[in-house]
C-alpha positions in Angstrom: 5.2 20.1 -13.1 2.9 17.2 -12.1 -0.9 16.6 -12.1 -3.1 13.9 -11.0 -5.7 12.1 -12.9 -7.5 9.3 -11.0 -4.6 7.2 -9.7 -2.3 7.9 -12.4 0.6 10.6 -12.0 1.0 12.5 -15.2 4.3 14.4 -15.7 4.2 17.3 -18.2 7.0 17.3 -20.6 9.8 19.9 -20.0 10.1 22.8 -22.6 12.8 21.9 -25.2 16.1 23.9 -24.6 17.2 26.1 -27.3 19.8 25.1 -29.8 22.9 27.4 -30.7 20.6 29.2 -33.3 18.1 30.3 -30.7 15.5 27.7 -32.0 14.1 24.8 -29.9 16.5 21.7 -29.7 15.1 18.8 -31.7 13.6 16.1 -29.5 13.8 12.4 -30.0 12.3 11.1 -33.1 8.8 9.9 -32.8 8.4 6.1 -33.0 6.3 5.0 -36.0 2.9 3.9 -35.5 2.0 0.3 -36.1 -0.3 -0.6 -39.2 -3.8 0.0 -37.6 -5.2 -3.0 -39.5 -2.6 -5.3 -38.2 -2.7 -3.9 -34.7 -6.5 -4.5 -34.6 -6.0 -8.0 -35.9 -3.5 -8.9 -33.3 -5.9 -7.3 -30.5 -8.8 -9.5 -31.8 -6.4 -12.5 -32.5 -7.6 -12.6 -36.3 -5.5 -13.6 -39.4 -3.2 -10.7 -40.3 -4.8 -10.4 -43.7 -8.2 -9.7 -42.2 -9.5 -6.3 -43.2 -12.5 -5.0 -41.3 -11.9 -1.4 -40.5 -14.3 0.5 -38.2 -16.4 2.8 -40.3 -15.9 6.4 -39.4 -13.3 5.7 -36.5 -9.8 7.2 -36.9 -7.0 4.8 -35.9 -5.6 5.2 -32.5 -8.3 7.6 -31.2 -10.2 7.0 -28.0 -13.1 5.7 -30.0 -11.0 3.3 -32.0 -9.4 1.9 -28.8 -12.8 1.5 -27.2 -14.2 -0.5 -30.1 -11.3 -2.8 -30.0 -11.7 -3.4 -26.4 -15.4 -4.1 -26.8 -14.8 -6.6 -29.7 -11.8 -8.4 -28.1 -14.2 -10.1 -25.5 -17.1 -10.8 -27.8 -18.0 -13.9 -30.0 -14.6 -15.6 -30.6 -13.0 -13.8 -27.7 -15.8 -14.5 -25.2 -13.4 -17.1 -23.4 -10.8 -14.5 -22.5 -12.5 -12.8 -19.3 -12.6 -16.4 -17.7 -9.3 -17.6 -18.9 -7.4 -14.6 -17.9 -9.4 -14.5 -14.5 -10.3 -10.7 -14.7 -12.4 -10.7 -11.6 -10.6 -13.2 -9.4 -7.7 -11.1 -8.2 -9.0 -7.8 -6.6 -6.2 -6.2 -4.4 -3.5 -8.6 -5.8 -0.5 -7.2 -7.7 -0.2 -8.3 -11.2 2.4 -8.0 -13.9 1.3 -8.2 -17.5 3.8 -8.9 -20.3 3.0 -8.6 -24.0 0.0 -6.2 -23.4 -1.1 -5.7 -27.0 -2.9 -2.3 -27.0 -3.7 -2.6 -23.2 -7.2 -3.8 -23.3 -6.6 -6.7 -20.7 -4.7 -4.6 -18.4 -7.7 -2.1 -18.5 -10.0 -5.0 -17.5 -7.7 -6.2 -14.6 -7.6 -2.7 -13.3 -11.3 -2.1 -13.5 -11.9 -5.2 -11.3 -9.6 -3.7 -8.6 -6.2 -5.4 -9.5 -3.2 -3.1 -9.3 -1.5 -3.7 -12.7 2.1 -3.1 -13.6 2.5 -3.5 -17.6 5.9 -4.4 -18.9 6.7 -2.8 -22.3 9.2 -4.0 -24.8 10.3 -2.2 -27.8 7.9 -4.2 -30.0 4.9 -3.3 -27.8 4.7 0.3 -29.1 5.2 1.8 -25.6 4.0 5.3 -26.2 0.7 4.2 -28.0 -0.1 1.8 -25.1 0.7 4.4 -22.4 -1.5 6.8 -24.2 -4.3 4.2 -24.1 -3.7 3.4 -20.4 -3.5 6.8 -19.2 -6.9 8.0 -20.5 -8.7 5.5 -18.3 -7.4 7.1 -15.0 -6.9 3.6 -13.5 -4.2 2.3 -11.2 -2.0 1.0 -14.0 1.8 1.3 -14.0 3.9 1.0 -17.3 7.6 0.0 -17.1 10.0 -0.4 -19.9 11.7 -3.7 -20.2 15.0 -4.6 -21.7 15.9 -8.2 -22.3 14.7 -11.1 -20.1 15.8 -9.4 -16.8 12.8 -7.9 -14.9 13.5 -4.8 -12.8 11.3 -5.9 -9.9 12.4 -7.3 -6.4 11.8 -10.8 -5.4 8.2 -11.8 -4.6 6.8 -8.6 -6.0 3.7 -9.9 -7.6 0.8 -12.3 -6.9 0.1 -12.9 -10.6 1.8 -12.8 -13.8 0.1 -12.7 -17.0 2.1 -13.3 -20.3 0.5 -12.9 -23.8 3.1 -14.7 -25.9 0.9 -15.1 -28.9 3.4 -13.0 -31.0 6.6 -13.8 -29.4 8.8 -15.3 -32.1 10.7 -17.6 -29.8 9.7 -20.2 -27.3 9.7 -19.3 -23.6 13.2 -18.4 -22.8 14.7 -20.1 -19.6 16.0 -16.9 -18.5 12.6 -15.3 -18.6 10.8 -18.1 -17.0 13.4 -18.0 -14.1 12.6 -14.2 -13.7 8.9 -15.1 -13.6 9.5 -17.6 -10.9 11.6 -14.9 -9.0 9.3 -11.9 -9.1 6.4 -14.1 -8.1 5.3 -14.6 -4.4 5.3 -18.1 -3.2 1.8 -19.4 -4.2 1.5 -16.9 -7.0 0.2 -17.8 -10.3 1.5 -17.3 -13.9 -1.3 -17.3 -16.8 0.0 -17.6 -20.2 -1.4 -17.3 -23.7 0.6 -19.2 -26.3 0.0 -20.4 -30.0 -1.1 -24.1 -29.9 0.9 -26.4 -32.0 -1.7 -29.0 -32.5 -4.3 -26.6 -33.6 -6.9 -26.6 -36.4 -4.2 -25.7 -38.9 -1.9 -28.6 -38.0 -4.8 -31.3 -38.2 -5.8 -29.8 -41.4 -2.5 -30.1 -43.0 -2.2 -33.8 -41.6 -5.8 -35.0 -42.4 -6.4 -33.1 -45.6 -3.0 -33.1 -47.6 -4.8 -32.3 -50.7 -6.7 -29.2 -49.3 -5.0 -26.9 -51.8 -7.0 -28.2 -54.6 -10.3 -27.1 -53.4 -9.8 -24.7 -50.4 -7.1 -22.3 -49.1 -7.3 -21.9 -45.5 -6.7 -18.5 -43.8 -3.3 -17.7 -42.3 -2.7 -18.3 -38.6 -4.2 -15.7 -36.3 -1.0 -15.6 -34.2 2.7 -15.4 -35.2 4.3 -16.6 -32.1 6.2 -19.7 -31.7 3.8 -22.8 -31.5 4.0 -24.9 -28.4 2.2 -27.8 -26.5 1.3 -28.4 -23.0 3.9 -31.0 -22.6 6.6 -28.5 -23.9 5.3 -25.7 -21.5 5.5 -28.0 -18.5 9.2 -28.7 -19.5 9.8 -24.9 -20.0 8.5 -24.0 -16.5 10.6 -26.1 -14.0 10.0 -25.4 -10.4 6.4 -24.5 -11.0 3.4 -26.9 -10.1 -0.4 -27.0 -10.6 -0.1 -27.1 -14.4 -3.3 -26.6 -16.3 -3.6 -26.2 -20.1 -6.7 -25.6 -22.3 -7.2 -24.8 -25.9 -9.4 -22.0 -26.8 -10.3 -19.6 -29.8 -11.4 -20.7 -33.1 -13.3 -19.0 -35.9 -15.6 -21.1 -38.1 -14.2 -19.2 -41.3 -10.9 -21.0 -40.4 -12.3 -24.4 -40.9 -13.0 -26.6 -43.9 -16.7 -26.6 -44.8 -17.4 -30.3 -43.5 -15.8 -29.3 -40.1 -18.2 -26.5 -39.7 -21.2 -28.7 -39.0 -19.5 -29.6 -35.5 -20.2 -27.3 -32.6 -17.7 -24.6 -32.4 -17.4 -24.7 -28.7 -16.6 -28.3 -28.9 -14.0 -28.1 -31.7 -12.1 -25.3 -30.0 -11.3 -27.4 -27.0 -9.8 -30.0 -29.4 -8.0 -27.9 -32.2 -8.3 -24.4 -30.8 -5.5 -21.9 -31.8 -4.5 -20.5 -28.4 -3.1 -22.7 -25.5 -4.0 -21.2 -22.1 -1.4 -22.4 -19.7 -1.5 -21.8 -15.8 1.0 -22.8 -13.2 1.7 -21.8 -9.6 4.9 -21.3 -7.7 4.9 -23.7 -4.9 4.6 -22.5 -1.3 7.8 -24.3 -0.4 9.7 -21.6 -2.4 9.4 -19.4 0.7 12.3 -21.5 2.1 14.5 -20.0 -0.6 14.3 -22.9 -3.3 15.2 -21.5 -6.6 14.0 -22.5 -9.9 16.5 -24.5 -12.1 16.9 -23.3 -15.6 15.4 -25.6 -18.3 17.9 -27.6 -20.5 
């Protein structure tokens, strides 16, 4: 049985078959929900020990998701819409990897971009699907396993990769897959933890800081990297751009807080926004070499 809600096609679950005793057969065990505080902190790129629950909002309800989406792009996250180019790709096909709770995918779809969300086991696929489905937007969710992507060559105009919580650096096999599924002239937009961020320079310049101040934990848990390392990790791509963004005043020593935050985040921001394009010459069948 099927039904339509906007552009999404919803499939009703089949009734469970009875078991030998006549009762309903047990279904697959439900996946445990993530800790709501940790999920919110990741969506808002905050240190994991931050505790600011939304008063009166039950976790994982529509109101809870709506508040997260609103807060994600305010104040410290005001750079995200421009960096991720929400309004610049209407009508273009986009693949989103590492979707978090799905807020960015919703923003792309609202701007007229057909979005495919790739979901790995660590993404809590059921939760993300529930959040996406309630918006009735042209967003497709696909389960992924390993680095291989189940899409044909040249399937997408844009790939957005949120790697802020990926424990390992970009794998050559995954980068080669991104190259393959992108159209010639297509763009990859990546969010990576910056290696030379505020925490790095605090440890270098203030080795005795533990005597008078304890800096907050890093807001991301992924493998930190630099612009130079990313250029090496994306062979075959061109037009590289890398910019640092995202910094909270509370993460800085008191003396540093006198400097304008917009200036500091470009020097020691916690997130590295990386962009690169697949050359038009790739139409001739040139393949991307794997990074050493």
